[in-house]
N, C-alpha and C positions, 0 to 999 in steps of 0.2 A: 503493500499499500504505500503510495506517494505521500511526501510531506503535505503537499497542497491539499490532498484529499483529507487528511488527517485534521488540517486547519478548518477546511469547509465543512466537513462532517466529523466533529469530534467524537471519538469512540465512547460508547456508554459503558460497555463492559466486555471482557473478553469471553468468548464462547468457543468451544471446540467441536460441539455437536449440536444438533436440533431435535427437539421432541415435539411431534404434531399431536394435537387433538384431531379427531376425525370429523365428527358430525357437526356440521355448521361452519367448520374450519376449512376442511378440504372438499367436502361434498355437501351439496344442497338437501341435507336430509329433512330440514323443517318444512320445506315444500312437499316432499312426498308424504310425511306424517299428516300434515294439514289436510292434503287431498284425500286421503284414505280415511282418517278419522272423521272428517266432515260427513262423508257418506254413511259410515258406520253408525254414528251417534244419531243421525237423522233418520235412518231406517229402523234401528233397533229400539231406540229410546225417544224418538220424536223431539230431540233437542237440536237447536240450531247452533252449529259450530261456528263461532264468530271470531275465533282467534284470541279471545281475551285471555286465555290461558298461557299463551305463548311465553311470556316473560317469566312465568313461574316453572316452567318445565325445561327451558334451555339449560344445558349442562347438568342436569339431574341424572340419577340412575333411572332405569326404566321403572322400577317399582315406585320411585318417589314421584316421576312424572305421571305415572297412572294415578297415583293417590291425589295428586293436584287436579287432575281432570275429573275424577269422581266426585271430589269435594266441590269444585267450581261449578259443575253442572248438575249437582245433586242426583246422581245416577243411583238406581236401585241395584247396586252390586258392590262387591268388595273390590278393593284395589287389585287383589290378585286375580279375581275373575275377569276384570277389565284388561289387565295386562296379558292374560292368557289368550283372550279373544282377539284383542287388537295385534298381538304378535303373529297370530295365525294369517291375519290380513296383510300385515305388513311384510311379512317374510317373502311375499311374492313380488315386492318392489324393491328389496334392498339391493339387488344386482342391477337395477336399472337407473339408480340415481346418478345424476351428472356431477361432474367435478365443478367446483366453483371457479370463476375466472381467475386465472394466475396460479392455480393449484399445479397443473402439469408443469408449467414453467418453473416453478419453485422447486418441486421434487427433482426435475431433470437437472437443474442448475446444481443443486447440492451433490447429487450423485455423480455428475460429471467431474466435480472438483474433489470428489473423495471425501466429503464430509459426512461423518456417521449420522444416521437419522434413526429415529425411533417413533413409533406410534403408541400413543397412551390414551385409552378410550374408556368411558363409563359404559360401553355396551359390552355384552357377552361375546365370548370368542367366536361363537357360531355366527353371530350377527356380523362381526368384523370381517370374517372370511367372505360372506356373502356380499357385503358392501364393496370389498375390494376386487371381487371377481370380474367387474366390468371395466376395470382400470388397469390397462396393460402395463406391466412393468412396475407397478406401485408396491406390491407385496415384496418383490425382490430388492427393492431400494431400501427397505427398513431392516436394519440390522437387529432390531428387536421390535416385538408387538407385544404390548401389555394390555389385557383386557380386565373388565371388572371382576370375573371369576377367578382372577389369579392373585387377588390381594384381599386383605382383611375388610377394607373399606374403600368405597369410591370417592370421587371428588365431592366436596372440597377437602377431604383428607388428602395429604401428600403421598399416600402409599404408592399409587399408580406411577407417579413421576419418579419416586425413589427407586421403585423396582425397574423402571426403564434405564436409569442411570447406571444401576447395578449390572444390568445386562449388557449395557454399552462399555462397562468397565471404566467409566468416567466419574469424577468428582461432580456432585449435584451443582456446585457453584460454577462449573464449566459448561453447564446446559443452558440453551436457549429454547424456551417453550413458546409455541405459537398457539393460541387459545382464542375461542369466541365467546366464552361465557364467564360470568362472575365466579361460578364454583371452580371452574378450570384454572382461572387466574388466582384465586385464593389458594388452591392446591399447589399451583406452581411456585408461588411465593413461599408457601409454608415448607416446601422442599428446599428452599435456599437457591432457587434458579431465578434467572432473568426471565421475564415474560413480557411478550408483545401481545397485545390484545387486538383482535379484528372483530368487534362486536357484530354479531349476526342479527341483532335486533335493532332496527333503524332508531336514531335519535337517543341512543343511551350510552354514547361514548363518555359523557360526563360521570357516569356511575363507575368507570374503571379506573378508579383513583389508585388501586394497588399496583396496577401494571407499571412497568418501566417505560413503556411506550404504547400509544393507542394510535392505530392506523386505520385508514378507511377500508382498505381491501388488500388483498395479497399482491396487487400491482405496486403497492407503495412501500413494501418492505425493503429496506436498505442494509443488506447483509454486512456491508463494511463498517456499519456502526457497532458491530459485534465482533469485529476482527475475522469476519468470514469473507470469502471471496465476492467481490462485487459483481453485479449484472454487467454485461458488456452488449446488451441488446438494444439500448436506448439509441435513437437515431434522431438527430436535430431536435431535442428536447421532446421527443414522442417515443411511445412504446407501440411497436406493431402488435397486433392482436389478430386471432382468427376472425375473419370478417363475418359480419352478421347482417341481417336485413330487418328492416321494420318499415311500415308504411301506413297510409291511410289518407283520407281527405284533410285538408288543412282547415283548422277551426279557429274560432275567435279564443284567444287566450286570456290572461289576466288583465289585458289593457295596459300593460306597463312597459312592454317592449320598445315601442317607437315613442310613447309619450313620456316615460320616466327614464328609460335607459338610452334611448336614441338609437336602439338596436331592434330593428324589426325581426322577430322571430316567426317562424312558420310552425305554430304549435299542431301537435297531433294528439287526439283524444287517447287517454290511457285505456278506454273501454276496449276490451278485445285484445289488448296488450299488456295486460297487467301480468300475466304468467311470464312473458318474454322480459319485461322490465325487471321483474323479481330476480331474474338470473344474473343481472348485471349490477355491479356495485355503483353507488352514485359517483359522479365525477364528470370531467369534460372530456368528450371523445370528438372525433373528426372523421370525414370520409367524403362521400359523394351523394348529391341529391339530384333526383330525376322528377322533374315536374311534367305531368302527362301532356300539357299543351305548350310547354316552353322550351325545355332542354335539360341539360346536365350542368350541374353547378358544384364547386367546392362548398363544403359546409363544415361549421363547427357546431356541437351541441352539448347541452348539459342535461344529465340525467340525476334526478333526485328531488330534494325538497326546498333547494335554494334557501339556506339558512338565513340570508339577510332578509328575506320576505317571509320565511317561515311558512311555506306552503304546507297544507294540510294533507296532501297526497303526493306520492311519487310521480313525477311528470318528465316528460322529455320535450325539450325546447330547442329545436334546431335553428341556426342561423345561416341562411343561405348567402354566401359571399359574393353578392351581386347586387347592383343598384336596379330595382325594379320600378317601373313607372306606376303600376296599379297593384291593388291588392289581388291575391288569388285564392281567397277563401273558397272552400268547396273543391278546389283542384286536388287531383290525386298526387300525392307526394310519396315517393319512394327513396329510401335511405340505405346505403351501403356503409356500414360503420367499419373502419379498417385500423384505427389507432386510438390511443389513450394518451391524454396530456397531463392531467393532474386530477387529485381528488377534489371533491367538493369542499368548499371553505366558507367561513363567514368573514365579513370585511367590517372594518371600523366605521366606514362612511360610504355614501353612495358613489362618491368620485373614485374611491379606491376599488370599488367593484367595476365600475365602468372601465377603468384603466386595465383591469385584469382581463376583462373581457376582449378588450381590443388586442391585448398581448396574445390571448388565446388564438385570436384571428390571425395574428402575425405568424404564430408558430404553425397553424394549420395550413395557411396558404403557402408557406414555404415548403412544409413537409410533403405536401400533396404533389409537388413537382418531382419527387424522388421516385424512381422506377418501382420501388417495392409498393408504393401507394398509388402511383399513376395508372398502373395496370388494371386496377379495379374500376376505373372510369367506364371500362368496356363490359362491366357486369351486365348480363341480359336483364336482371332484375330491374335495372334503373329504366328501361325502356319497354319492358313487358306491359301488355295491356291488362294483365291480371296481376294484382299485388299479392305476393306471397305472404300469408299470415302464420 
């Protein structure tokens, strides 16, 4: 690591290995559980699953999570009975759960640099095996996998992390834990380890006061802060990502783009796209935009809650980098998202927010001239008469 890098990014703590949580940290388990239990509770108990229990179950052991759901919804069954029935339903989905954005990149990076990795999960071993089965190369990347049934107590007890360090043959103080839940962070700190929190529940970063660092997503982890090999895949202030599509008719937004910010955004309705938006962390992205009646343009966009304005729902707000004479409400807009710029952030003033948005435009416009991004301008989705949803 260069002296310049050390000055720019002062090291927080030395780490020689990395211990990952699984659910909510590397894979999008929360979405799968919500989809399955929503149908199960409605059909069997006539209760409407509205997600209000989410904050009470994240990071808990399966039995603790079941108890929280039974209590919250006043279900006429025991925690054990609910757990047994729900596990039978969920077992068919464990092998289909998608990795969270940045998970493959992170695991591949540490594996390629010979950094020892372990997996430490509050799930039983059989569930972990099923969850890993759909992710090629993951299981082989971990030198140790520690499950709930191998220790006396699950998180927030430190047992799982201490056992992982033991199997890695390293001192706990040399381990970096990556976690998404408060019980997991508590366990990691109790084990004497450094902990980076990647909260899986929106708008709860302020609760992770025990963590050594809180980041918005796996895209934002900087290994060099922990004396680990830095990423070398950033290009011109941007991170290339697997391209993805989203589209729909342009709608009226919050009325602040042109009027307040002086930046005309082409807003899309989150209706019908909530599942897709939930897969991607909030932040600033960029790519190409196709308007059905106009053409193809560079674009930069935000996904999230816009902390300065404190949106009540997660939205997508693309800014097409072109001067348009007229509005195009109702016109079909298709986006090919190809790169990531930065996490969503709050700002002390409207002026600083506007300045940052224009800086995002500068970064996106320059990056989209690079071959790795420019080639996506020819994506058939941009000009197809049928939007892929």
